[in-house]
C-alpha positions in Angstrom: -106.0 18.8 -91.9 -103.9 16.3 -89.2 -100.3 17.2 -87.8 -98.2 14.5 -86.6 -95.0 13.6 -85.9 -92.7 10.5 -86.4 -89.6 9.9 -84.9 -87.3 7.2 -85.7 -83.9 5.8 -84.8 -82.8 3.1 -86.2 -78.6 2.1 -87.5 -77.0 4.3 -90.8 -78.0 3.4 -93.5 -78.3 4.6 -96.9 -82.0 5.7 -97.8 -83.3 6.2 -94.9 -84.5 9.2 -95.4 -85.5 9.3 -98.8 -87.9 6.1 -97.9 -89.3 8.3 -95.2 -90.1 11.2 -97.0 -91.8 8.9 -100.2 -93.7 7.4 -98.2 -94.7 10.8 -97.1 -96.0 11.7 -100.1 -98.0 9.2 -101.0 -99.8 8.7 -98.0 -101.0 12.2 -99.0 -98.2 14.5 -95.6 -97.1 17.2 -96.6 -93.6 17.6 -94.2 -93.6 20.8 -92.4 -90.0 20.5 -90.4 -87.3 18.0 -90.6 -84.1 17.5 -88.3 -81.6 14.4 -88.9 -78.6 13.3 -86.7 -76.4 10.6 -88.0 -74.1 9.2 -85.3 -70.7 8.9 -87.7 -69.3 7.9 -84.9 -71.5 4.8 -82.5 -73.7 3.9 -86.2 -76.9 5.3 -85.0 -79.4 7.7 -87.3 -81.8 10.3 -85.9 -85.2 11.9 -87.4 -87.9 13.4 -86.4 -90.3 14.8 -89.0 -93.4 16.9 -88.2 -96.0 16.7 -90.9 -99.9 17.6 -92.2 -101.9 14.7 -93.2 -103.7 16.9 -95.5 -106.6 13.6 -96.8 -106.9 13.6 -92.9 -105.5 10.6 -92.3 -106.2 8.5 -88.4 -102.4 7.7 -86.6 -103.7 4.4 -86.4 -104.3 4.1 -89.9 -100.3 5.8 -90.7 -98.4 3.4 -87.7 -100.2 0.9 -89.7 -98.9 1.0 -93.8 -95.8 2.2 -92.2 -94.8 -0.3 -90.1 -93.7 -1.6 -94.6 -91.6 1.1 -94.2 -90.0 0.9 -90.4 -89.2 -3.1 -91.0 -86.5 -3.2 -93.6 -84.2 -0.5 -91.5 -84.7 -2.2 -88.3 -86.4 0.9 -86.9 -88.0 2.4 -83.5 -89.9 4.8 -84.8 -93.4 6.0 -82.9 -96.3 8.7 -84.3 -97.3 11.2 -82.1 -100.2 13.7 -82.7 -99.8 17.4 -82.3 -101.4 19.3 -79.7 -101.0 16.0 -77.7 -100.3 17.4 -73.6 -98.3 14.5 -72.2 -99.4 13.0 -68.9 -97.3 14.4 -66.1 -96.3 13.9 -62.8 -94.4 16.7 -60.7 -92.6 15.2 -57.7 -91.1 17.4 -55.5 -89.8 17.9 -51.5 -89.2 21.5 -49.7 -88.0 23.5 -53.1 -90.9 24.7 -55.0 -89.8 27.1 -57.9 -89.3 24.6 -60.4 -93.0 23.2 -59.0 -94.6 27.2 -59.6 -92.5 27.7 -62.5 -94.1 24.2 -63.9 -96.8 25.1 -62.8 -97.5 28.3 -64.4 -96.0 27.6 -68.0 -98.6 24.6 -68.4 -101.5 26.6 -67.3 -100.5 29.6 -70.3 -99.8 26.6 -72.9 -96.3 27.2 -72.9 -95.6 23.4 -71.8 -97.3 20.7 -73.4 -98.7 18.3 -71.1 -100.7 18.2 -68.8 -100.4 18.2 -65.2 -101.6 14.9 -63.2 -100.4 14.8 -60.5 -98.0 16.5 -57.8 -96.9 14.0 -55.0 -94.8 14.8 -52.2 -92.9 13.5 -49.4 -94.2 16.8 -47.5 -97.2 19.0 -47.2 -95.8 22.5 -48.0 -97.4 22.8 -51.0 -100.8 21.0 -50.8 -103.1 24.7 -51.1 -100.6 25.2 -54.1 -101.7 22.5 -55.8 -104.4 22.3 -54.8 -105.7 26.1 -56.4 -105.2 24.6 -59.2 -106.8 22.0 -59.4 -104.5 19.4 -59.3 -104.8 16.2 -57.2 -101.5 16.7 -54.3 -100.6 13.1 -53.2 -98.3 13.3 -49.7 -95.7 10.0 -49.6 -94.1 10.5 -46.3 -90.6 7.8 -47.0 -88.1 6.8 -44.5 -86.1 4.0 -44.7 -88.3 2.3 -42.6 -90.9 2.3 -45.6 -89.2 3.1 -49.0 -90.6 0.1 -50.5 -94.1 0.9 -49.9 -93.9 4.3 -50.6 -92.6 4.3 -54.0 -95.4 1.1 -55.0 -97.8 4.4 -53.5 -95.6 6.7 -56.2 -96.0 3.6 -58.7 -99.6 3.2 -58.4 -100.7 7.0 -58.4 -98.7 6.9 -61.9 -100.1 3.9 -63.6 -103.5 5.6 -61.5 -103.5 9.0 -63.8 -101.7 7.2 -67.3 -98.3 9.6 -66.8 -96.3 9.5 -69.7 -93.9 11.7 -67.4 -92.6 12.3 -64.2 -90.7 15.2 -63.8 -88.5 16.0 -60.0 -88.7 19.5 -59.5 -86.2 19.2 -57.0 -87.6 15.3 -55.9 -85.1 15.0 -52.5 -85.3 11.1 -52.4 -83.7 8.5 -53.9 -85.7 6.0 -56.5 -85.3 2.9 -56.5 -83.1 1.3 -59.0 -86.3 -1.1 -60.5 -88.5 2.3 -60.4 -85.9 4.3 -62.6 -85.6 1.0 -65.4 -89.8 0.6 -65.1 -89.7 4.9 -66.3 -86.6 3.9 -68.7 -86.3 7.5 -70.4 -90.3 9.2 -68.4 -87.9 10.1 -65.7 -86.1 14.2 -66.0 -84.8 15.0 -62.8 -82.9 18.5 -62.3 -79.6 19.7 -60.4 -77.5 22.8 -59.7 -73.4 22.4 -62.0 -71.2 22.1 -58.2 -71.9 18.5 -58.6 -69.5 16.6 -57.5 -67.8 19.4 -55.6 -69.9 21.0 -53.6 -72.1 18.0 -52.3 -74.8 18.9 -49.3 -77.3 20.5 -47.8 -75.7 23.8 -48.8 -74.0 23.7 -52.2 -74.5 27.3 -53.0 -73.0 28.8 -49.7 -69.9 26.5 -50.2 -69.3 27.7 -53.9 -69.9 31.4 -52.2 -67.4 30.8 -50.1 -64.6 29.0 -52.8 -65.0 32.3 -54.7 -67.4 30.8 -57.5 -67.6 32.2 -60.8 -70.4 30.7 -63.2 -73.2 28.6 -61.4 -75.6 26.3 -63.5 -77.9 23.8 -63.9 -77.8 20.5 -65.1 -81.6 18.7 -66.2 -81.4 14.8 -67.4 -82.9 11.3 -67.3 -82.3 9.9 -64.3 -80.8 6.3 -64.4 -80.0 3.8 -61.5 -76.2 5.8 -61.5 -77.4 9.2 -59.2 -77.2 12.4 -60.9 -75.6 10.9 -64.1 -78.6 9.5 -66.3 -77.9 11.1 -70.2 -78.2 14.8 -70.0 -81.4 16.8 -71.8 -80.3 21.0 -71.1 -77.9 22.9 -69.7 -77.1 26.1 -68.3 -75.0 28.5 -66.3 -75.1 32.7 -65.2 -72.1 34.0 -64.4 -71.0 35.9 -61.1 -69.0 37.8 -58.9 -67.4 38.4 -55.9 -69.5 41.3 -55.8 -72.9 39.3 -54.7 -73.7 37.4 -51.3 -74.7 33.6 -50.7 -78.7 34.3 -51.2 -78.0 36.0 -54.7 -75.9 32.9 -56.0 -79.2 30.8 -54.4 -82.0 32.8 -56.3 -79.9 32.8 -58.6 -79.4 29.3 -58.7 -83.3 28.7 -58.5 -83.8 30.7 -62.1 -81.3 28.6 -63.3 -83.1 25.3 -62.6 -86.4 26.7 -63.3 -85.6 27.3 -66.9 -83.4 24.5 -67.4 -85.8 22.2 -66.0 -89.3 23.7 -68.0 -86.7 23.3 -71.5 -85.4 20.1 -70.8 -89.6 18.8 -70.4 -90.4 21.5 -73.0 -87.8 19.2 -75.6 -89.2 16.2 -74.6 -92.7 16.8 -74.7 -91.9 17.6 -78.5 -90.0 14.1 -79.0 -86.8 16.4 -79.5 -85.5 14.5 -77.3 -84.0 10.4 -78.6 -81.5 8.9 -76.2 -77.8 7.8 -77.6 -76.3 5.2 -74.9 -75.3 7.1 -72.3 -75.8 10.6 -74.2 -78.9 11.8 -75.9 -79.6 13.4 -79.1 -81.7 16.7 -79.0 -83.4 18.1 -81.9 -83.7 22.3 -81.4 -87.0 23.3 -82.8 -86.7 25.6 -84.9 -87.9 29.3 -86.8 -90.4 27.6 -88.9 -92.4 25.1 -86.3 -95.2 25.6 -84.5 -96.2 28.7 -81.9 -97.1 25.9 -79.4 -93.6 25.2 -79.5 -91.8 28.0 -78.7 -91.5 28.3 -75.0 -91.5 31.9 -73.4 
């Protein structure tokens, strides 16, 4: 049996679910998990269906047949093979907590990604990455060579066939052109103190102001810095008894977990862009074990 995921985005209209379910049943497929959302305010419809082809139909055969179903509803859709490990490039600067976490989760199978390269503007994590048998590319970025550096980064993306870029505390701003070219395929992470506490040491500023909640936000990258559609967020409570160093340590933990959950949702095709926002379907209790994030 072959397992697939169908994702659908289209204008809301009566009969969409019935058409999809009928197609799958007539094609000898059994639905194992289904989520849908009708955005009454925006008029959009979003659906994700996991299914098994009991007749072993290929993804190409299913795509060819489903096109006739999709056209009357003006669907944007895709059929993905379950078990596919999404080719991913991680970009990092000098904070390595998110990089370490992603490397570990990928290695133990908690994330369905294949890390095909790590790109950095420093050499700090070369040994760590190479020890994971992953190519490491140091691309120095300055004001003078930014265009050439980004061209080299895109060359690596295209050469590896990367489907996703993860900015694991990469501290360089990407150009508008790169954001457009990789729209919906670059995920970033940052602390939730913006715009209140900017600069090199936001956790120290937060400590000095007596902040009681530390949080992190993971989002898709757009030309608007740190304002892309949000995928995942979380917080942790702190008290006056903790130090600035505690804030930093706890903040790194939250950032790592939030970024991993965002990558997990994206790689399992559970995230749908909806204008400046997102629709994120949670993994159901009956999902395959491979979808669980520890």
